[in-house]
Every structure is written in C-alpha cells, then in structure tokens.
C-alpha positions in Angstrom: -6.0 8.5 -34.5 -8.4 11.5 -34.2 -8.5 13.4 -30.9 -11.3 16.0 -30.1 -10.6 18.2 -27.2 -13.7 19.8 -25.5 -13.2 22.9 -23.3 -10.0 24.6 -22.1 -8.7 21.9 -19.9 -7.9 24.5 -17.4 -5.5 26.2 -19.7 -3.5 23.0 -20.6 -5.3 22.5 -23.9 -2.3 23.5 -26.0 0.1 21.2 -23.9 -2.3 18.3 -24.3 -2.6 18.7 -27.8 1.0 19.0 -28.5 1.7 15.7 -26.6 -1.0 13.9 -28.5 0.1 15.3 -31.9 3.6 14.2 -31.3 2.3 10.7 -30.7 0.6 10.9 -34.2 -2.9 11.9 -33.4 -4.8 14.5 -35.5 -6.2 17.0 -33.0 -9.2 19.3 -33.2 -10.9 21.5 -30.6 -14.4 22.6 -29.6 -15.2 25.2 -27.0 -18.2 23.3 -25.6 -20.2 20.1 -25.7 -22.8 21.6 -28.4 -19.9 22.5 -30.7 -18.5 19.1 -30.3 -21.7 17.4 -31.1 -22.2 19.5 -34.2 -18.8 18.6 -35.3 -19.5 14.8 -34.9 -22.8 15.0 -36.6 -21.2 16.7 -39.5 -18.7 13.8 -40.0 -15.8 15.4 -38.3 -15.3 12.1 -36.5 -13.1 11.3 -33.6 -11.7 8.1 -32.1 -11.2 9.7 -28.6 -12.8 12.8 -26.9 -10.9 14.6 -24.0 -13.4 16.7 -22.1 -12.9 19.3 -19.5 -14.3 18.0 -16.2 -16.1 21.3 -15.8 -18.3 20.7 -18.9 -21.6 18.9 -18.6 -20.2 15.4 -19.2 -23.4 13.6 -18.3 -25.6 15.5 -20.9 -22.9 15.0 -23.5 -22.7 11.2 -23.0 -26.6 11.1 -23.1 -26.5 12.8 -26.4 -23.9 10.5 -27.8 -26.0 7.5 -26.8 -29.2 8.8 -28.0 -27.7 9.7 -31.5 -25.6 6.4 -31.5 -22.4 8.3 -31.9 -19.7 5.7 -30.8 -16.6 7.5 -29.4 -14.5 6.9 -26.3 -14.5 9.8 -23.8 -12.0 10.6 -21.0 -12.4 13.4 -18.6 -9.5 15.8 -17.7 -9.1 18.3 -14.8 -6.7 19.9 -12.4 -8.7 18.7 -9.4 -7.2 15.2 -8.6 -9.4 14.4 -5.7 -11.4 11.0 -5.8 -14.7 12.7 -5.9 -14.1 14.5 -9.0 -12.9 11.5 -10.7 -15.7 9.3 -9.5 -18.2 11.8 -10.6 -16.7 12.0 -14.1 -16.7 8.2 -14.5 -20.2 7.9 -13.2 -21.4 10.6 -15.8 -20.0 8.1 -18.4 -16.3 9.0 -19.0 -14.1 6.0 -19.5 -11.0 7.5 -17.6 -10.0 10.5 -15.7 -6.8 12.2 -16.3 -5.3 14.7 -14.1 -3.8 17.9 -15.5 -1.2 19.1 -16.2 -1.1 16.2 -18.5 1.6 13.6 -18.2 3.1 12.7 -21.6 3.4 8.9 -20.8 -0.2 8.8 -19.5 -1.5 10.6 -22.5 0.4 8.2 -24.8 -0.9 5.3 -23.0 -4.5 6.3 -23.2 -4.1 7.2 -27.1 -2.6 3.7 -27.5 -5.2 1.9 -25.5 -8.1 3.6 -27.3 -6.7 3.7 -30.8 -5.3 0.1 -31.1 -4.9 1.0 -34.9 -1.8 -1.1 -35.5 -1.3 -2.0 -39.2 1.8 -4.1 -38.7 1.7 -7.9 -39.3 4.1 -10.2 -37.5 4.9 -13.0 -39.6 7.7 -15.2 -41.0 5.6 -18.1 -42.6 5.7 -18.2 -46.5 1.9 -18.4 -46.5 1.5 -15.0 -44.8 4.3 -13.5 -46.9 2.3 -14.4 -50.1 -0.7 -12.5 -48.7 1.2 -9.4 -47.7 2.8 -9.3 -51.1 -0.7 -9.4 -52.8 -1.8 -6.7 -50.5 1.1 -4.4 -51.3 0.4 -4.8 -54.9 -3.2 -3.8 -54.9 -3.1 -1.3 -52.1 -2.2 1.7 -54.2 -5.3 1.0 -56.7 -8.7 2.3 -56.2 -10.2 -1.2 -56.5 -12.6 -2.5 -54.1 -11.2 -5.4 -52.0 -13.1 -8.2 -50.3 -11.1 -9.7 -47.4 -12.3 -13.2 -46.4 -11.3 -15.7 -43.7 -12.1 -17.3 -40.5 -12.9 -15.2 -37.3 -9.9 -14.0 -35.6 -7.5 -14.2 -38.6 -6.9 -10.4 -38.7 -9.2 -9.2 -41.5 -9.8 -5.7 -40.1 -6.0 -5.4 -39.5 -5.5 -6.2 -43.1 -8.0 -3.5 -44.1 -6.0 -0.9 -42.1 -2.9 -2.2 -43.6 -4.2 -1.7 -47.2 -5.3 1.9 -46.3 -1.9 2.5 -44.8 -0.2 1.5 -48.1 -2.6 3.4 -50.4 -2.8 6.8 -51.8 -5.4 7.6 -49.3 -3.2 6.9 -46.2 -3.4 10.5 -45.1 -7.2 10.6 -45.2 -9.7 9.0 -43.0 -10.1 5.4 -42.3 -13.6 4.7 -41.2 -15.1 1.3 -40.2 -18.6 0.0 -39.4 -19.5 -3.4 -38.3 -22.6 -4.4 -40.2 -23.4 -7.3 -37.8 -23.4 -5.1 -34.6 -26.1 -2.7 -35.8 -29.8 -3.5 -36.0 -31.3 -3.5 -39.6 -33.6 -0.6 -38.9 -30.6 1.5 -37.7 -27.9 0.5 -40.3 -29.2 2.6 -43.1 -28.9 5.8 -41.0 -25.5 4.7 -39.8 -24.3 4.2 -43.4 -25.9 7.0 -45.2 -26.8 9.5 -42.6 -30.2 11.2 -41.8 -31.9 14.5 -41.8 -33.4 16.1 -38.7 -36.9 14.7 -38.1 -36.4 11.9 -40.5 -37.6 9.5 -37.8 -38.2 9.3 -34.1 -35.0 10.2 -32.3 -33.5 12.1 -35.2 -32.9 15.3 -33.2 -30.5 16.7 -35.6 -29.0 16.1 -39.1 -26.4 13.3 -38.8 -23.6 12.5 -41.4 -23.2 8.8 -42.1 -20.2 6.6 -42.6 -19.9 7.1 -46.2 -19.8 10.9 -45.9 -17.6 10.7 -42.9 -15.1 8.6 -45.0 -15.1 11.1 -48.1 -11.7 11.2 -49.5 -10.5 8.1 -47.5 -11.3 4.5 -47.0 -14.6 2.9 -45.8 -14.6 -0.5 -44.2 -17.9 -2.6 -44.2 -17.0 -5.2 -41.6 -18.9 -8.5 -41.8 -21.0 -7.4 -44.7 -22.4 -10.8 -45.1 -24.7 -10.0 -42.2 -26.4 -7.0 -43.9 -30.1 -7.3 -44.7 -30.8 -8.0 -48.5 -33.2 -5.0 -48.7 -30.4 -2.8 -47.8 -27.8 -4.3 -50.1 -29.7 -2.7 -53.0 -29.0 0.8 -51.7 -25.5 0.0 -50.9 -25.1 -1.3 -54.6 -26.3 2.1 -55.9 -24.0 4.0 -53.5 -21.0 1.8 -54.9 -21.9 2.2 -58.5 -23.0 5.9 -58.5 -20.6 7.1 -55.7 -23.4 9.0 -54.4 -25.8 8.4 -51.3 -29.3 9.5 -50.2 -29.6 10.5 -46.4 -32.6 9.0 -44.7 -35.3 11.7 -45.1 -33.2 13.7 -47.5 -34.3 15.1 -50.8 -31.2 15.3 -52.9 -28.2 12.8 -53.5 -24.8 13.4 -52.0 -21.6 12.7 -53.8 -18.9 10.7 -52.1 -15.3 9.8 -53.0 -14.3 6.6 -51.0 -12.2 3.5 -51.5 -14.4 0.6 -50.3 -13.2 -2.5 -48.4 -15.3 -5.3 -47.0 -14.8 -8.3 -44.8 -16.6 -11.5 -44.4 -16.0 -14.8 -42.4 -18.6 -16.5 -44.5 -18.5 -18.0 -48.0 -20.3 -15.3 -50.0 -20.6 -17.4 -53.1 -22.7 -19.8 -51.0 -24.9 -16.9 -49.7 -25.4 -15.8 -53.4 -26.5 -19.2 -54.2 -29.0 -19.2 -51.3 -30.4 -15.9 -52.4 -29.0 -14.4 -49.0 -26.6 -12.0 -50.8 -26.9 -10.1 -54.0 -24.9 -11.4 -56.8 -24.2 -7.9 -58.5 -23.1 -6.5 -55.1 -20.7 -9.5 -54.6 -19.1 -8.7 -57.9 -18.8 -5.2 -57.1 -17.1 -5.9 -53.9 -15.0 -8.7 -55.0 -12.8 -6.9 -57.6 -9.8 -8.3 -55.6 -10.1 -11.0 -52.9 -7.6 -11.3 -50.1 -8.0 -14.7 -48.2 -6.6 -14.4 -44.7 -5.0 -17.9 -43.8 -5.9 -19.6 -40.7 -3.3 -19.7 -38.0 -3.0 -23.4 -38.4 -1.9 -22.8 -41.9 0.9 -20.6 -41.0 2.5 -22.7 -38.2 5.9 -20.7 -38.4 4.2 -17.8 -37.0 2.9 -19.3 -33.9 6.1 -18.8 -31.9 6.8 -15.3 -33.1 3.2 -14.2 -32.3 3.2 -15.9 -28.8 6.3 -14.1 -27.8 5.0 -10.9 -29.1 1.6 -11.2 -27.1 3.6 -12.2 -24.1 5.7 -9.2 -24.1 2.8 -6.9 -24.9 0.4 -8.1 -22.0 3.4 -8.2 -19.5 3.7 -4.6 -20.2 0.0 -3.9 -20.0 -0.3 -5.6 -16.7 3.0 -4.3 -15.4 4.5 -7.7 -14.7 7.9 -8.9 -15.6 8.4 -10.1 -19.2 9.1 -13.8 -19.1 10.3 -16.2 -21.8 8.3 -19.1 -22.9 9.6 -22.5 -21.8 10.2 -25.2 -24.4 7.2 -27.2 -23.1 5.0 -24.1 -23.5 6.2 -23.6 -27.1 5.6 -27.2 -28.0 2.1 -27.0 -26.5 1.3 -23.8 -28.5 2.7 -25.5 -31.8 0.6 -28.6 -31.2 -2.7 -26.8 -31.0 -4.9 -26.3 -34.0 -6.3 -22.8 -33.0 -9.8 -22.8 -34.1 -10.1 -19.1 -32.8 -6.9 -18.2 -34.8 -4.8 -15.1 -33.9 -7.5 -13.8 -31.6 -7.5 -17.0 -29.6 -3.9 -17.0 -29.5 -3.7 -13.5 -28.1 -6.4 -14.4 -25.5 -4.3 -17.4 -24.5 -1.1 -15.6 -24.1 -2.9 -12.9 -22.0 -4.2 -15.6 -19.6 -0.6 -17.2 -19.5 1.0 -13.9 -18.6 -1.3 -13.6 -15.6 -1.1 -17.1 -14.4 2.7 -17.6 -14.9 4.9 -18.1 -11.9 8.7 -18.3 -11.7 11.1 -17.1 -14.3 9.3 -18.2 -17.3 5.9 -19.1 -18.8 5.6 -22.7 -18.3 3.2 -25.4 -20.0 0.9 -25.2 -17.1 0.2 -21.5 -17.7 -1.0 -22.2 -21.3 -4.8 -22.8 -20.9 -6.2 -23.8 -24.2 -9.9 -23.6 -25.3 -10.4 -27.4 -24.7 -8.6 -27.4 -21.3 -10.2 -26.5 -18.1 -8.5 -24.5 -15.3 -7.8 -27.6 -13.1 -5.2 -28.9 -15.6 -7.4 -31.5 -17.4 -5.5 -33.1 -20.3 -6.0 -30.6 -23.2 -7.4 -31.8 -26.5 -4.7 -30.2 -28.5 -3.9 -33.2 -31.0 -5.5 -32.8 -34.5 -8.1 -30.5 -33.3 -10.1 -29.5 -36.5 -13.6 -28.7 -37.6 -14.8 -32.3 -36.9 -13.6 -32.0 -33.2 -15.5 -28.7 -32.8 -18.6 -30.3 -34.4 -18.3 -33.3 -32.1 -17.9 -31.1 -28.9 -20.9 -29.1 -30.0 -22.9 -32.2 -30.6 -22.0 -33.5 -27.2 -23.3 -30.4 -25.6 -26.4 -30.6 -27.6 -27.0 -34.1 -26.5 -26.4 -33.2 -22.8 -29.0 -30.5 -23.2 -31.6 -32.5 -25.2 -31.8 -35.6 -22.8 -33.4 -33.4 -20.1 -36.9 -34.4 -20.7 -39.7 -31.9 -19.9 -37.7 -28.8 -21.3 -39.3 -26.7 -24.0 -37.5 -26.4 -27.3 -36.8 -22.7 -26.4 -35.2 -23.8 -23.1 -33.0 -26.4 -24.9 -32.0 -23.7 -27.6 -31.1 -21.3 -24.8 -28.9 -23.9 -23.1 -27.2 -24.8 -26.2 -26.4 -21.2 -27.0 -25.2 -20.2 -23.7 -22.9 -23.5 -23.2 -21.4 -22.8 -26.8 -20.8 -19.1 -25.9 -19.1 -20.2 -22.6 -17.1 -22.7 -24.7 -15.9 -19.9 -27.0 -15.0 -17.7 -23.9 -17.8 -15.3 -24.8 -16.7 -14.8 -28.4 -20.0 -14.1 -30.2 -18.7 -14.6 -33.7 -16.9 -17.9 -33.1 -19.9 -19.1 -31.2 -22.2 -18.2 -34.2 -20.0 -20.1 -36.4 -20.1 -23.4 -34.3 -23.9 -23.0 -33.9 -24.3 -22.5 -37.8 -26.3 -19.2 -37.2 -25.5 -15.7 -38.3 -24.0 -13.4 -35.9 -27.2 -11.1 -36.0 -29.4 -14.1 -35.0 -27.2 -14.9 -32.1 -27.1 -11.2 -31.0 -30.9 -11.0 -31.1 -31.1 -14.3 -28.8 -28.5 -12.9 -26.4 -30.3 -9.6 -26.2 -33.7 -11.5 -25.3 -31.8 -13.7 -22.7 -30.4 -10.3 -21.1 -33.7 -8.6 -21.0 -34.9 -11.7 -19.2 -32.3 -11.1 -16.5 -29.8 -13.8 -17.5 -26.0 -13.0 -17.2 -24.2 -13.8 -20.2 -20.5 -15.3 -20.5 -18.4 -12.2 -21.3 -15.8 -12.1 -24.2 -12.2 -11.8 -23.0 -10.2 -8.8 -23.7 
C-alpha cells in the first residue's frame, strides 16, 4: 500500500504518516499538487492520495483525469463542517477525513482503498495443490500465466506470488488490458514523452518503468490488440521499452505475471494472439480451479464473507443456518468466488433474526420474490439455455432492427449477471473489449446500464 500525502495537513502530516506507516503503508510527501503530479508522472506511484483541503483539489483531479493517472484521493482538514466536506467531495475527492486523524478511521480508509489481501481461504485438496505450485515457483524469476474462469481469484494469486517472491519488498503494479482503449494502452504500458500526442502535456512513466525492480501484472492479456503484442514481446525479450515519442530505449527489471480467462491456445490457433508471446508468458501456468471444483471451500468462504460484510455494514455477525449452508453447497457458482462474495454481501443485508437463513440467500437464478432457485446441476449448458431463452424472447419481437435486438440481448444478459461485465461477455461469447465498446455507445445514447455489485 503506497500513500502520498499532499500539503501540511494543518500540521498533522507527521501524525497521519505514522499511523499509516504503522498499518503497513509506504508513505511519501509532496508540498503541493504540482510536486505530487511530477512524482506520479515519474513512476513514483501511489494507491491513495491524502490531500490537504486547502490545496486546489479540483485542478489536481482534473489533471489526474486528463493524464489518465488512476489513484484514489481523500481530502483532509481541521474544519469539520459540512460545507468543507461537500466542497472537497464535489471537487473529486472520494472521502473527507477530519483532523487530527483518528487511527481507526485512517486504518479503515487504507483497508478500503488497498484491498490488497494475498491470503487464500481454503481447505479443499484441489486448492491446496495450486497453492503448493505457487509456493514452489514464486521465488524464481519465471514469467507466470494465471488462467481460470472469471471470479476465481487470478489477481489475488498474482499478488500472492509477488508476496512470496524475492521482490516482495518492491512494487507490485497491475494494469487491466481489457479496461483501456487500444489507442491508449501503449502509452499506459510504456509511457510517453511530452508532446508525443494530443493531451501529452508532460512526460509520463508507463507501468513497465513504474514496476522497475518489482512485479508487473498484465491482467486479461488476451484482450490486447495483436499490433501491440509485438511491442510487448520485444519488451519481455530485451527487458527494455520505448516510450511513445521517445528516441532511446529504457532498461527495465521486472518479474512479469499475466492473467487470462480465455483459452490462449485457441486464441493462438485463431490468429488472435501471437504464439511467440504466448510461449514467453507461459513459462509456468497456474490454472485457478472453479469454485464448483473446490466444494469443501464453499462453507469456509461463506462464513468469511458473512463476517466481513457484517463488519463493513456495522450489523451483527450472524451464523449461517443449516438450510443456508445446504443451499450454498448445492449451487454451481458460475460466477465463482466473486459471485459467492456478492451473494453473501446481499445475505448479510437481507438477513433477519439471529442467523442468516435460507431465504436470505438469493442466487443468480433466483429472483427477489423467492422464486424456486435453479440451483441443481447448474452448468454451462444451463447458462447457455438461459441465454438462448433471452435471445428467443428478444428476437420474436418483429419489427425491431438487428441493432435493437443486439442491444436487448446485451442489456438483459448484463442484468442477468448483476452488472458483471466479464461474466456477461463470457456468456455472450464476445470479448470484454467489444462489450465495453457497446456499453459505451449505449451510455452515450442516454441509456442507464445495470451496475456491477460491490
């Protein structure tokens, strides 16, 4: 967890830094927003920025947006009146923290923003084998390709490998290749020089340089445009990169990890992914098991999430009833651990009485009015069938254009997946990038989209 403090925090900077450092954060300081921006551009990344409310927060947030620097920002100030807090939030800060800093509040903010747990909760032999393999290869410098269905914990595994490696004290930097448009991804990876393109107002260090000495995770690498794959291959082979608009290569020292929820061998056969890049990445492959393949972990994970979200929402920690446990164990979990976590979050909020009952467990194929859940033998064929039924429902509406039918199918599938873009893309059989482009178009047309759950 990297914390950047901007300003004096009304004389409480030392105290706030000590609290954060005690909670495991690496703390750095900038006197003003311009110094902070220069530090972020130079690859001195941060996971959280605490900014003095007297600084120009609005201008700082606009600069972050313009230069595509993604970091959470919270404002701090001794003035605890509502107007000050509202002004800070309107300027773009995520939270407002009153000073002097309260240790518990600082710890809660750091925990909420970081979410960098590398702990696996498991007892199933299938998961134990995966952890043993991870422990065996973590100390090496080998590239690792982590594969598995959406929601199985691929990024958590990447952080775990970094935490067990010789680079554990260095940076762990992650970039989601599916979330960034093709024309911007090159700059995000390799950086750019000032004036290299419209909007390049200053030199910017890319993720490769930011991760120098540590570990770089390329999340959902299967979604990377083939034209950029060639430049990535060179960076991996030569351990040097070229900034966009730069005139000389830059050496980098990284350990590379990548994830994919697609079959990259099939992508290679289809010409969608370079074979030489695949072999460079796939020195070691860790296949994350689906939750249905590690049934002994379902009860343990359910209890863990029930406790976690009871504490987050400040409600009593309730035990799971026997009926609830049976219902959880009988479901096939197409969304894997992520779906289980969402399910338990809902259950904590909906539970009444002294325990979490079966009625509080609302599954993907069960509506809020307690329809009979389709929990028995739910598998890929069931998902395909449900998708087909949605498709049939849409297509029988004669008079609609193909674009309208497509839009209906995408929106209904997204709603079916509780707003989870990756899961919806898998069901629809399209790439996450294609789905994001479609949704962007719908949003620009004024449509309100189903939102992903926390």
